[in-house]
N, C-alpha and C positions, 0 to 999 in steps of 0.2 A: 536544623538543616532544612533548607527549602526543598520541596519535592523536585525530583529530577524531571525536567521537561526537555525532551529532545529538540523540540521546535525552537527553544531558546538557546540550548547548549550547542546545537549544531545548525545554526541558521543557514550556513552555506549549502546544506542539503535540503532544508525544508522551506526556506524563504529566499529563493534565488531572485534575481532581478527580472523585470519584464522584458528584457532583451536576452538573447541566447548567450550562454557562457559555458566554458568547459569546467568539469568537476571530476575528480577521481573519487569514486564511491567505495569506501572500505567495506569489509565484511560486517554484516548485521544479522541478528537473529530475529525470527518472525514466527508467529503462529500463522499457518498457511492452510488454505483450502483451494483445491484445484477443481475446475469444472468447465462446462461449456454451455452456451445458450445466450439468449438476449438478456443483457443486464437490466433492461427496462420492464421485463415481465414481472409483475408484482408477486406471482406465485412460482417464479422460476428458481433455478439452482443458485443463481448469483445472489438473490435476496436472502436465501437460506444461508449461504456462505457468510454474508455480511453479518447477519444476526448471530450466527454461531461464533464468529471471530470476536465480536464485541462481548458476547456473553462470557466466553472463556477469559478474555482479557480483564474484564471487570471483576470476575470471580477471583482471579489471581490477585489483583490489586487489593480488593477488599479483604480477602483471606489473609494476606500479609499484614495489612493495616490493623485488622482486628485480632490478629494472632490466632485465628481459628485453624490455621495450618502452618506448621513450622517451615519457613523458607529461609535457609541460611543466607546471611548477608543482605537480607531484605532492607530496603529503605523506600520511603514514599516516592511515588512518581505519578506523572500525568500520563494517562493512556494515550499513546501516539495516534495519529490519524490513520484512516484506512488507506491502503495502497493496492494497486492491481497491476499485474503484468498482463499484456494482451498479445495473442497470436491471431493469425488469419485476418490480417488487416489491422488498422488502427481503430481505437475505440470510438473515435468521432465519426466514423463512416456512417452515412445516413441509412444505408441499406445493408442487408445481409447480416444483421446483428445476431440472428439466431444461430449463425455458424461460428460465432466467436468462441475461442478457447481462452481461458484466463486462469490466473493464479492470484487470488485475493489474499492480502496479508495485513497483519498488524504487528509492528515491531515490538520486541520484548527486551527488557533489561537483561544484562548478563547473568543475573542470579536466577533467572527462570530456566528450569531444567526439565528433562523428560518426566521426572517425578512430579514436578509442579504441574505440568500439563495433565498428567494422569489424575491428580487431585481435582483439577478444574473440570475435567471431563466428567468425573463422578458427580460433582455438585450440579453441573449444568444438566446432565442426564436425569437427575432427580427432580429438578425444578422446571425444566423445559423439555418435556417428553417428546415434543414434535421435532426437536433438533437431533440430527444424526451426528453425535460427537465424534464418531470414528472417522469422519471425513477430515478432521483437522490433524495437523502434524506440527511439530516444532522443527524448523529447518533454518539454514543459514544461506545468505546470498551475498556474493561480492560482485558488483557490477563493473568496477574498474572505470576506465575513461568513458565519460558520457558528455553529451551536450544537453543542458537543461534550461528551462525557461518557465517563468510564472505566467500562466494563462488566466485571464480574467474574462468571465462571460460563460455562456451556455456551453455544454460539452460538445454539441454539434457544430460549434464555431471553432473548434480546435484546429481544423485544417489550415486556417490562416496563420496561426501561431507556428504550426509545424512547418509551413512553407518558409517562414523566417528562419527557423532552426536549420532547415536544409540549405538555405542560402548561406548561412553562417558556416556550415560544414564545407560547402564549396569554396568559400573564401579562405578557410583555414586548411585546405587540402586534407579534409577528413572524409571518411566513408562510413555509412551506417554499418554496424557490426552486430547483426541480429541472428546470432547462432545460439541454440539451446536456451538457457535462461536469460541470455542477454537479448532483450526485446523491448518493445514499446512499454513504457512504465508511466503510471500516473499516481500522484499522491493527492488525496482529496482533503483540502484544508477547510472547506466549507461544508455545512450540513445542508444538502439539497432540500430537506423538508422544511427548513427555516429561512433559507437564503434565496432571494430573487435570482432567477437565472443569470441576469446581467451582472450580478455581483459575486458569482461563484468564483472561487480561486482554486486552481489546480496546478500542481507542479507537473510539467511534461518533461520526460527524460528519454533520450535515445542513446544507446551505446554506440560508440564510434571507434574507429581505428585510423591510423595514418595511411595515406595513399601509398 
């Protein structure tokens, strides 16, 4: 059986078109780390969160694959892309990024449980002592009705794509609905360490409601 790859199995969520569309986002499970501060600070909390999320996610994947930890119903899968929810403005804003609040996430298959996360935390704490594994949790998120769009280019150019999304909302008689966990959402399909800024691909998602 081929490894589960959410990007291929659920293209409507991970590979939307380059023009705004409506999508109803179901409940999904994630490893999550919440924090605040400038995501571009190389020594900041956001970079710590990203490293921690990937460390935990790959520990679970390899632990199940090599059977070093019993995970009921385990089957091979591709670790999904990094995602983040943003508060205090949109992540593309050129100023004030030190005031951002965010929830960084990596989606997990349904067989990943709290026990699985505890195992991963033990392994990561042993091998990467600089990471605070207690910052991570397993949680679920159901966004519901959203407008989403594929943005290609630098993160700081996102306002132009967001403007097209808001124009689409106006046309469709929709309003942004950013209450609680329903907020500006980004899914990072490209590795910024290896991809030129003009070729970065990011899914932008904004929760909405009818007028």
